[in-house]
C-alpha positions as CSV (number, residue, x, y, z in Angstrom):
1,M,6.8,8.4,28.6
2,W,5.2,5.5,26.7
3,S,2.3,3.7,28.3
4,Y,0.9,0.4,27.1
5,A,-2.4,2.1,26.2
6,T,-0.6,4.7,24.0
7,L,1.4,1.9,22.3
8,A,-1.8,-0.1,21.7
9,L,-3.6,2.9,20.2
10,A,-0.7,3.6,17.9
11,A,-0.5,0.0,17.0
12,L,-4.1,0.1,15.9
13,F,-3.6,3.0,13.5
14,L,-0.2,1.8,12.3
15,P,-1.5,-1.8,12.2
16,L,0.5,-4.4,14.1
17,F,-0.8,-8.0,14.2
18,P,-3.3,-8.9,15.8
19,L,-4.6,-5.3,16.1
20,S,-4.2,-5.1,12.3
21,M,-7.3,-7.4,12.0
22,V,-9.4,-4.5,13.3
23,F,-8.4,-2.2,10.4
24,N,-8.9,-4.9,7.8
25,L,-12.3,-5.7,9.2
26,L,-13.3,-2.0,9.2
27,L,-12.0,-1.6,5.6
28,G,-14.0,-4.6,4.5
29,R,-17.2,-3.1,6.0
30,V,-16.8,0.3,4.6
31,Q,-18.9,0.8,1.5
32,G,-18.0,3.0,-1.5
33,G,-14.7,3.7,-3.1
34,L,-14.6,7.3,-1.9
35,L,-15.1,6.5,1.8
36,R,-12.6,3.6,1.6
37,S,-10.1,6.0,0.1
38,L,-10.7,8.5,2.9
39,V,-10.0,5.8,5.5
40,I,-6.8,4.7,3.8
41,M,-5.5,8.3,3.6
42,L,-6.3,9.2,7.2
43,W,-5.7,6.0,9.1
44,P,-1.8,6.0,9.2
45,Q,-1.6,9.7,9.7
46,I,-3.5,9.4,12.9
47,G,-1.1,6.7,14.1
48,I,1.9,8.8,13.3
49,G,0.4,11.7,15.1
50,I,-0.1,9.6,18.2
51,L,3.6,8.6,18.1
52,H,4.8,12.1,17.8
53,L,2.5,13.4,20.6
54,A,4.3,11.0,23.0
55,D,7.6,12.7,22.0
56,T,9.6,9.6,23.1
57,P,11.8,7.3,20.9
58,V,9.9,4.3,19.6
59,P,11.1,1.1,21.4
60,A,13.2,-1.0,19.1
61,W,11.0,-4.1,19.7
62,M,8.1,-2.3,18.2
63,A,10.1,-1.9,14.9
64,T,10.7,-5.7,15.0
65,W,7.0,-6.3,15.5
66,G,6.3,-4.0,12.6
67,A,8.7,-5.8,10.3
68,L,7.2,-9.2,11.2
69,T,3.7,-7.8,10.6
70,A,4.8,-6.5,7.2
71,L,6.2,-9.9,6.3
72,L,3.0,-11.7,7.4
73,Y,0.7,-9.5,5.4
74,A,3.0,-9.5,2.3
75,V,3.0,-13.3,2.3
76,R,-0.8,-13.4,2.8
77,A,-1.3,-11.0,-0.1
78,L,0.4,-13.5,-2.5
79,G,-2.6,-15.8,-2.5
80,L,-5.5,-13.4,-2.5
81,R,-8.1,-13.2,-5.3
82,D,-10.3,-10.5,-3.8
83,M,-9.0,-7.1,-4.8
84,G,-10.5,-5.4,-1.7
85,S,-8.7,-7.8,0.7
86,W,-5.5,-7.6,-1.4
87,I,-5.2,-3.8,-1.0
88,G,-6.1,-4.0,2.7
89,F,-3.2,-6.5,3.3
90,M,-0.8,-4.4,1.1
91,V,-1.5,-1.2,3.0
92,T,-1.2,-3.0,6.4
93,S,2.1,-4.4,5.3
94,S,3.5,-1.0,4.2
95,W,2.1,0.9,7.2
96,A,3.7,-1.6,9.6
97,L,7.0,-0.5,8.2
98,L,6.5,3.0,9.5
99,W,7.5,1.7,12.9
100,V,10.8,0.8,11.4
101,A,11.0,4.3,9.9
102,E,10.4,5.9,13.3
103,T,13.0,3.7,15.0
104,F,15.8,3.5,12.4
105,G,15.0,6.5,10.1
106,S,14.9,10.2,10.7
107,G,11.2,10.1,11.7
108,G,9.3,13.3,12.1
109,G,7.6,14.8,9.1
110,L,9.4,12.3,6.8
111,T,7.3,9.5,8.3
112,H,4.1,11.4,7.4
113,L,5.4,11.7,3.9
114,H,6.2,8.0,3.7
115,A,2.7,7.2,4.9
116,L,1.3,9.5,2.2
117,F,3.4,7.8,-0.5
118,F,2.3,4.4,0.7
119,S,-1.4,5.4,0.8
120,V,-2.0,7.3,-2.5
121,P,-1.5,4.3,-4.9
122,P,-3.9,2.1,-2.9
123,V,-6.5,4.9,-3.1
124,L,-6.2,4.8,-6.9
125,F,-6.4,1.0,-6.7
126,V,-9.6,1.2,-4.6
127,L,-11.2,3.5,-7.2
128,L,-10.3,1.2,-10.0
129,G,-11.7,-1.8,-8.0
130,E,-14.9,0.1,-7.5
131,G,-15.1,0.5,-11.3
132,L,-14.7,-3.2,-11.9
133,T,-17.3,-4.0,-9.2
134,Q,-19.8,-1.7,-11.0
135,R,-19.0,-3.4,-14.3
136,Y,-18.9,-7.1,-13.2
137,G,-20.6,-7.1,-9.8
138,A,-17.4,-8.1,-8.0
139,A,-13.6,-7.5,-8.1
140,Y,-11.9,-10.9,-8.1
141,T,-9.1,-12.5,-10.0
142,G,-10.3,-15.5,-11.8
143,L,-13.9,-14.2,-12.1
144,Y,-12.9,-12.6,-15.4
145,A,-9.7,-12.6,-17.4
146,G,-8.2,-11.0,-20.4
147,L,-8.9,-7.5,-19.3
148,A,-6.0,-6.3,-21.5
149,T,-8.2,-7.2,-24.5
150,T,-11.6,-6.2,-23.2
151,L,-10.7,-3.1,-21.2
152,P,-7.4,-1.9,-22.5
153,R,-7.4,1.6,-20.9
154,L,-8.5,0.3,-17.5
155,S,-5.9,-2.4,-17.7
156,F,-3.1,0.0,-18.6
157,V,-4.0,2.2,-15.6
158,L,-4.4,-0.8,-13.4
159,V,-0.9,-2.1,-14.3
160,L,0.6,1.3,-13.4
161,V,-1.3,1.5,-10.1
162,I,-0.3,-1.9,-9.0
163,L,3.4,-1.1,-9.9
164,A,3.1,2.0,-7.7
165,T,1.5,0.1,-4.9
166,A,4.3,-2.5,-5.0
167,A,6.9,0.4,-4.7
168,T,8.6,0.0,-8.1
169,P,10.7,2.7,-9.7
170,L,10.0,5.7,-10.3
171,F,7.0,5.8,-7.9
172,P,7.5,7.4,-4.5
173,G,7.1,4.1,-2.6
174,F,10.3,2.9,-4.2
175,F,12.2,5.9,-2.9
176,A,10.6,5.6,0.5
177,M,11.7,2.0,0.8
178,L,15.1,2.9,-0.6
179,T,15.5,5.6,2.0
180,L,14.4,3.2,4.8
181,M,16.9,0.6,3.5
182,L,19.7,3.0,3.5
183,D,18.9,4.2,7.1
184,T,18.5,0.6,8.3
185,V,21.5,-1.2,6.8
186,P,24.2,0.5,9.0
187,Q,22.2,-0.2,12.2
188,S,20.7,-3.7,11.6
189,A,21.5,-6.1,8.8
190,A,18.7,-8.4,10.0
191,M,16.1,-5.6,9.8
192,A,17.4,-4.6,6.3
193,T,17.1,-8.2,5.1
194,A,13.5,-8.3,6.4
195,L,12.7,-5.0,4.5
196,A,14.2,-6.4,1.3
197,L,12.1,-9.6,1.7
198,V,8.9,-7.6,2.2
199,W,9.7,-5.5,-0.9
200,L,10.2,-8.6,-2.9
201,L,6.9,-10.1,-1.7
202,W,5.1,-7.0,-2.7
203,S,6.3,-7.4,-6.2
204,G,5.3,-11.0,-6.3
205,A,1.8,-10.2,-4.9
206,G,1.3,-7.5,-7.5
207,M,2.4,-9.7,-10.4
208,R,0.1,-12.6,-9.3
209,L,-2.8,-10.2,-9.1
210,L,-2.1,-8.8,-12.5
211,T,-1.7,-12.3,-14.1
212,G,-5.2,-13.2,-12.8
213,L,-6.8,-10.1,-14.2
214,I,-5.3,-9.0,-17.5
215,I,-4.0,-12.2,-19.0
216,G,-6.1,-15.0,-20.4
217,N,-9.0,-15.5,-22.7
218,P,-11.7,-12.8,-22.3
219,G,-15.2,-13.8,-21.5
220,S,-18.3,-13.0,-23.5
221,T,-19.5,-10.2,-21.2
222,V,-19.2,-6.8,-22.8
223,V,-18.7,-3.8,-20.5
224,P,-17.6,-0.2,-21.2
225,D,-13.9,0.6,-20.8
226,L,-12.6,3.4,-18.6
227,G,-13.5,6.7,-20.1
228,Y,-10.9,9.0,-21.7
229,A,-11.4,11.7,-19.1
230,A,-11.1,9.2,-16.2
231,T,-8.0,7.6,-17.8
232,L,-6.4,11.0,-18.1
233,G,-7.3,11.7,-14.5
234,F,-5.6,8.5,-13.3
235,L,-2.6,9.2,-15.4
236,A,-2.3,12.7,-14.1
237,G,-2.4,11.3,-10.5
238,L,0.3,8.7,-11.4
239,G,2.4,11.4,-13.0
240,A,2.1,13.5,-9.8
241,L,3.3,10.5,-7.9
242,V,6.4,10.2,-10.1
243,V,7.2,13.8,-9.5
244,A,6.8,13.3,-5.8
245,G,9.1,10.3,-6.0
246,L,11.7,12.5,-7.7
247,Y,11.2,15.1,-5.0
248,L,12.0,12.5,-2.4
249,V,15.2,11.6,-4.2
250,G,16.1,15.3,-3.8
251,K,15.5,15.0,-0.1
252,M,17.8,12.0,0.0
253,L,20.7,13.6,-1.8
C-alpha cells in the first residue's frame, strides 16, 4: 500500500514540483561534468525503483501532477540562458512524465528504459557544457555567439545533442514520447494533449538555446575546437542512441 512518505520519496527522485527544486538545487551545486552526469543517470532510476518496490498501481492524480510539473519546467526552459539550469529543467520535465508512463503505459522495465533514453542525451549535453565552460569560463547563451563559425565541430555535435534532448526523430526520446502518446490517447485525451504540448515546448526551448549559441557574429576570443577523437566519441554515442531508438520501435511493433 502507498504511504505519503513513499510517494514523497518517489516524487523527490522523479521530480514533482515543489520537490523538483531539491533536485535542481543539488544539480546546480554538483561540480564537474562527470559527477553531474552520474547524478542525471542514477536519479530517476532510484525513483522508479521506489515505485516498483511498492508493487501498487500509481494513483492517477500523481500522473496529472507529473504532467503539470513537466509543463511548468518546459515553459521555464524556454527563457533560460544558463546551459546548466536549462538541462536541469529539461530533465525535470522529462522525468516527471515517467509518472504518466507508470499510470497510462505498460510500466515495469519499459519505464526504466524510458528514463535511460531521457537521461543519456542530457549527459552528453553536460559534457559539452563543461567543455564550453573550460574554454570561455561559463556556459551561457548571449555570452558568446557564432559558435558555428568559431567551433564548427563542437557546434555540430551540440546541435545533434540538443535535438536528442528535445526528443526529435530518430532519437530514442522521440519513440519514448510516441509510445507514451499512443498509450495515453485511448485513456485520456486531456493527458495526451498535455504530453503533446510538453513535447512542443521542448522543441521550442532547444531551438531558442541553439539560436543564442551558434548563430550570430563570433567574438574575437580564439579557443580550440572539439578534438577529432572527442567528436568521434560523441558521434558514436549519438549513433548508439539512434540504434536504441530503432530498437524501441521494434518493441512497439
